[in-house]
N, C-alpha and C positions, 0 to 999 in steps of 0.2 A: 625580783628577789631583793629584799633589803640588803644593804651593804654588809651589815653585821652577820648575816646568815651565809656569807660566801666563804667563811673560814670556820673550822672547828678543830678541836684537838683530836676527836675520834668520830668517824662516821661508821655507823652500823647499817649494812644493807640487808634488808629483809626483816619483816615484822612478824614472823612466826614466833613460836614460843621460845626458841633458842635465841633469836635476835632480841626479843623483848627482855629475856632474862639477862643477857649480856649488858644491854643498855641500862636496865634498871640497876644492876649491881655497880656499873660504872658511876652512875649518879650518886649512889650511896657511898661510893669511895671518894666522892668529891671531884670526879673527872668530868669536864664538859663533854657532852656527847650529843650527836644528832642521829636519830634512827629514821631511815628512809624506807617506806613500804609502798610498793607499786599498786596494791589493791586499796579500795576505799576503807577497809576495816582491818584491824589487827587480827593475828591468830593463825594465818595460813590455812591449813586444812581443818583447824578447830573452828567450828561454827555451829550455832544452835538456831533452829528454825521452828516457828510455831505455825501449825496448819490445822484448821478446824478444831481447835482446842487441844490438839496433840503437840507434844514437844519432841522434836526430832534432832538428833546429832548427826552432822554430816561427815565427821571423822572419828576420832576416839570417842568411845561411849562411856568411858570412866577413866580414872587414873588411880595409881597407888599413892597413898598418902605417906610419902617418905618424910623423914625428919626435916630435911631442907625445904621441901615443898610446903609442909604444914607451917613452918616458921614464916615462909613467904606469905601464905594465906593470912596468917595473923597480922603481919605487917600491913597488908593491903586492906585490913578491916573486913575480910570476908568470912570470918569465923561463924557468924550467925547464919550464913547461907550454906555452909558445908553440910553435905549429906554423906553418911557412911552406910554402905551396903552390909547386910548380914553376912559375916564371915563364914557362916555355915551354909550359905546358899549353894545348893548342889549344882554341879556341872554335868553335862551329859555328852555322850558320843553316840553317833548313829552306827549301828552294826546290824547288817542284814535287814535294813529298813526299820529297825526298832531302836528307840532311845534307851541307852543303858547308862546308869550313873557311873561317873568316873571316880574311882577311889582316890582320896586326897592324901593318903599316907602310905608308906610301905606296908604297914600292918593291914590296912584296909585292902591294899592290892592283893595281899596273900589270901584274903578271905573272899575276894570278889569272883563272881562267875564270868566277869568280862573277859578274863584271860584263861588260857588253857593251863593245865597242871604243869606242863613243861615250862611255860613262861614264868609261872609263879615260883617254880624251883630255881630258875635263873636269878630271880630277884632275891630269894631267900639265901642262896649260896654266894651271892656276889661279895658280901663283906668278908668272906673267908677265902676268896681268890684274889691273889695279887697279880695285877696286869700292868703292862706298860704300853703307852701309845706306840704304834708302829713307827719306825724310823724311815724317813724318806728325804729326798733332797729338799723339798719345800718345808718339811716339818709340820705339815697340816694333815687333817683328816676331816672328811665331811661328817655332818651330823648323822646321816644315814649309816655310814660305815661304822662310826663309833657305836651307835645303838645296836646294830646287828652283831657286832663283835662282842659287846658286853651283855646284851639281853635278848637278842633274837629279833626276827622279822615281825612277829605279832605285836610286840610292844612298839616297834617303829610304826607299824601301819595304823594301829588304833589309838595310840596315845601321843607319841612324839611328832609324827608327821602332821596330824591335825593341829597340834599346838603350834608348830612352826608356821603353818598356814595362817593361824589366827594372829600371831604376833608379828611376823615378818612378811606375810603373803609370799613366803619363799618355798623353794624346793629343797628338801633335806638332802637330796643327792648332791646338790651344789653348795649348800650352805656350809661355811667353815665352822667347826666346833669351837676352835680357839677364838675366832672373831665374834661369833654370835653368843656362845655360852662359855666364856672363859673360866668361870668357876668350876664347871664340870671337868674341863681339861686340867685345871690346877689340882683338883682333888685326886684325879687318877695319877698325875705325875708325882704328887707329894705322898699319897697314902696307898696307891695301888688299887684303890676302891672308891667309887663315888659315894657309896652309902656310908662307908667309914668316914670319908671326908665330910659328908653332911652332918653326921652325928657329932664329930669333933667341933664343927663350926657352930652347932647349936649350943655347945657348952660355953661359948664365949659370951661375956656379959652383954654385948650389943645385940646378940641374937636371942636373948631370953624372952622377949616380949612377943615373939612370933612375927609373921610377915606384916608389912604395912597394910592398913585397911584400904578397901576399894571405895573410892570417893567420887562425888560429883557435887554440883551446886543446885539449889532450888530452881534457878533459872537456866540451868544447863552449863556445860563446861566453858562456853564462850565467856562466862563471867570472869574467868581468870585472865585471858588476854586483854579484855576490855579494861579491867582494873589496872593491869600493868601499864597499858597505854595511857590511861588517865593519870597514873602516878608520874609518868614521864613528862606530862604537860606539853609545853612548847617544844620539847626535845623529840617529840614524835610527829612525823609528817606522813600522812597517808596520801595516796595518789601521786607519789613521787617515784617514777620509774628511772632507775639509773641505766644509762645506755652505754657508758664507756668509762674506763678507769685508765689514767695515764700517770706516768711519773711527772711531777710538777717541774717545769723548766725553771732553773734558778732565777732567770731574769723576771719571772712573773711574781716573785715573792718579795715582800717588803723586807727591809734590813732586819727588822725585829722578828721575822718569821722564817729564818733560814732553816729551821728544823722541819717545816712543813714539807712533805715529801710527795703527795699524790693529789691529783685533780680528778674530780668526778663530773660527768655531764648528766643532766637530768632532762628527760624528754619534755620539750616545751619551754624549758628555761634557757635564758640567754647566756648567763654567766656560769662558769665552772665553779665548783666548790673545792677549796684546798683543805687538806687534812694531814695531820702527822701520822695517823694510824687509820687503817681501814679494816673493818670486820666483815667478812663475807658470811652472812647468816642465811644465804639462799640455798636451795638444793645444789648438789655438786655440779650438775650439768649447767646450771645458770651461772655459778661461780666460774666454771671453766670458760664460758663465753666471755665474761667480763674481764678475765685476767689474761687474755691472749696477748695483749700489748705489754703488760707489766712483766709477766713471766710465762713464756711458752711452756716451760717445763712443768710448772704447777698446773697450767691449763690441761696439758696432756694427761697428767696424773689424775686430775679430777674427772676427766672424761672416761676413765676406766671403771668408774663406779656405776654398776647397773641399777636400774629401778624397775619395780614390778607394777603393773597396772592394777587398779582395784575399782570395782563398782560397788556403791553402797545403796541399799534400798531400805528405806524406813517406811513402815506401814502400821496403820492403826485399824483395829478391829473392835467390834463389840465382843465382850467376853463370852457371850452366849454362842458366838460363831465357832468356837473351838470346843471339841468334845474332850480334849485333854486339859488338865490343869497346867497352865503356863507359869510354873513357880520354880525359881532358881535363877542361875546366871544365864543359861542358854545351852546351846549344843554346838559341837564341832562335827564336821563331816569328813571322814577319810576319803581319799581319792578312789579307793576301791568300790565305793558306793555308786560311782559313776553319775554324780550330780554336779551341777555347776556351783551350787552354794558351798562356800567354805565353812561357814558357821553363821549362827543366828543368836543375837543377844536379846534377852527378854527384859527390855529396859524398865517397863512398868512394874516388874517383879522386884527389881533391884532398888529403885528410887521412887518416892512419891511424886505426884504432880506431873507425871509424863503423859497421862491420858485422862479425859473426863471420867467421872464416876461410871462404873459399869463397862469400861473399855480397857483395852490393852495396847501396848506398843511393842513392836519387835523390829530389830534392825539386822539385816543380812548383808554378807559380804561375798563378792564373787570375783573371779579373775585370778590375780596373783601370778607367780612365775609358772605355775602348772596349767593355767588356762588364760593366757594373755589376750586371746582374740575376743573374749566376751565383751570388752569395753567398746569394741567397734560396732556393736549392735545398737539399734535404736532404743531409746529409754523405755518405751512402752513394751518392747519385746523383753528387755531385761526384767522389768517389773513383773511381767507375766510369768517368766521362768521362775522367779523367786516365789511368787504366790503359789504356783502349781506345786513346787517342791515342798514348801512349808505346809501347804494344805494336805499333801499326802502324809507327811510325817506327823502333823499335829491334829489331823482330822478337822480342818477348817472348812466351813460351809459358807459360800457367798464371797463376794469381792470385798477388798478392804474399803473402809470408810474414807481413808486418806492414805496416799502413798507419794513418796518423793524419791527420785533417783539422782544420785551424784556419780559422775564418772571422772576418774583420775588416771590419765594415761601413764603418769609417772608418780605413783603414790608413795612407795616406800623403797628406801635404798636396800640393796641386797648385800648381806655380809657373806658373800660367796668365797670359795677357796681363792686365796691370794689377797683378800681384803686387808688383812693385817699388814701385808707388804705395801699395799697401796697407801695406807694411812701413814706408815713409817716413812715412805718416800715423800708424801705430802708434807709431813712435819720437817723433814730434812730440807726440802726445797724452800719451805717457808722460813727456816732459819737463815737461809741465804738471801731472803728478801725482807729485810727489816721493815716493820710497820704494817705488814700484811698478816692478818689473823683469821682464823676460821672457827665457826661454831655451827653445830647442826646435828641432825639425827643420824648422819652417816658416820659419825666419829666414835661414839661410845654407847650407842643404843637408841632405839626409837621411842622409848617410853617418855612420857612427859616429865617425870621426875628426873630421869637421866639427862634430858635436854636442859632442864633448869640448872642442875649441878654443873654440867659442862659449860653452859653460858656464864655462870658465876666464875668458874675457874678461868675461862678465857678473859673475863673482865679483870681479874687479878693479875694475869700475865701482862695485860695491856698497861695497867697501872704501873707495874714494875718497869716495863719498857719506857714509858713516858718519863719516869723518874730518873732514868739513866741517860737518856739522850739530851 
């Protein structure tokens, strides 16, 4: 290792989207930084793979184009590669073996045959009923308890629970409303009604243009982390696995570097790297392991964050193999349907260039908190399960032309009951450990846009810290 690479102002550990965002913003703020990624490529679970002319995504299948993210895309020069899905693309839910269109507004819900008259009445009357969250010692309520209390079991089963599985791979009985959907909790607390709260929110100027567009890139979502890593230049190091973090002994520091506080060890490297600030941009369980020596309290707190396993199956078919038109976003599967598939995205319907002419691509997700054992099965068995279930729903004949399986034993952090207390304890412990910072999808949400915003915010906190010490 060259002598000048043994010291840095800031080390970011982990080259997923959160770590990349933090390091990128630090450079833009004029702060020297080094990002260390153990894998040979940036992006974490975000990866795009080409197979037999098909374009498959191994993790997120799309992202919401938030203002911050769209500005970043422009800065990276990716505007010409950006794709936007049709905002009118219908979404479906499986009910009693048949796909039914999900109504996308309260008005459409009231007219839909998806729900019973009783459930529709609960929606229609909700703005006229003032409710308060139940008071308990923890001050929390599960998503399932909230929805049952406000709207009833049918809406939980066919709308909310499948959505929770699609976003968090979580169990609504365990997921914390305040941690996972803080806006809903806030609307009820402030207005006594989530629908009234939503209506008042839409009157605000920032909300007038509707929800952010659903986006990808011509060459797949991996274009984003690749461009961010390229923008970092020599500040990005792939294949650098950090094995330990320690407080730097004062005798190891030069007189001009008395503010350097931590040392890192990299697998296969002889010398340690010293840094004034460390950013843990790894999953919580990996950060817990690395911080055992620096702060056992932080390590214990991080170890309390659960993760759900997910299997991803991408498959390509000839369009003529399906008797149904595969048009729209895709479909979600309630657990009451007793299938392993949580949901399926129709990639080639959303974005061009995902399949050769006359072919289609779809990506399915299995596992999650409600079916964790599925990822232990062999790849070919998982692929066969998905094909069988999709074939039954979409009337597919014959085997896929191409298929790929990815398995993630710890895919997504779970914002379960108590999560907000864990994050509060983590932030308090970090305040007592100057120079240690965190960014990641377990803090403020798993969406790519949220991770970018949280990474930027962390970078600004680091800038302020370095200016003070």
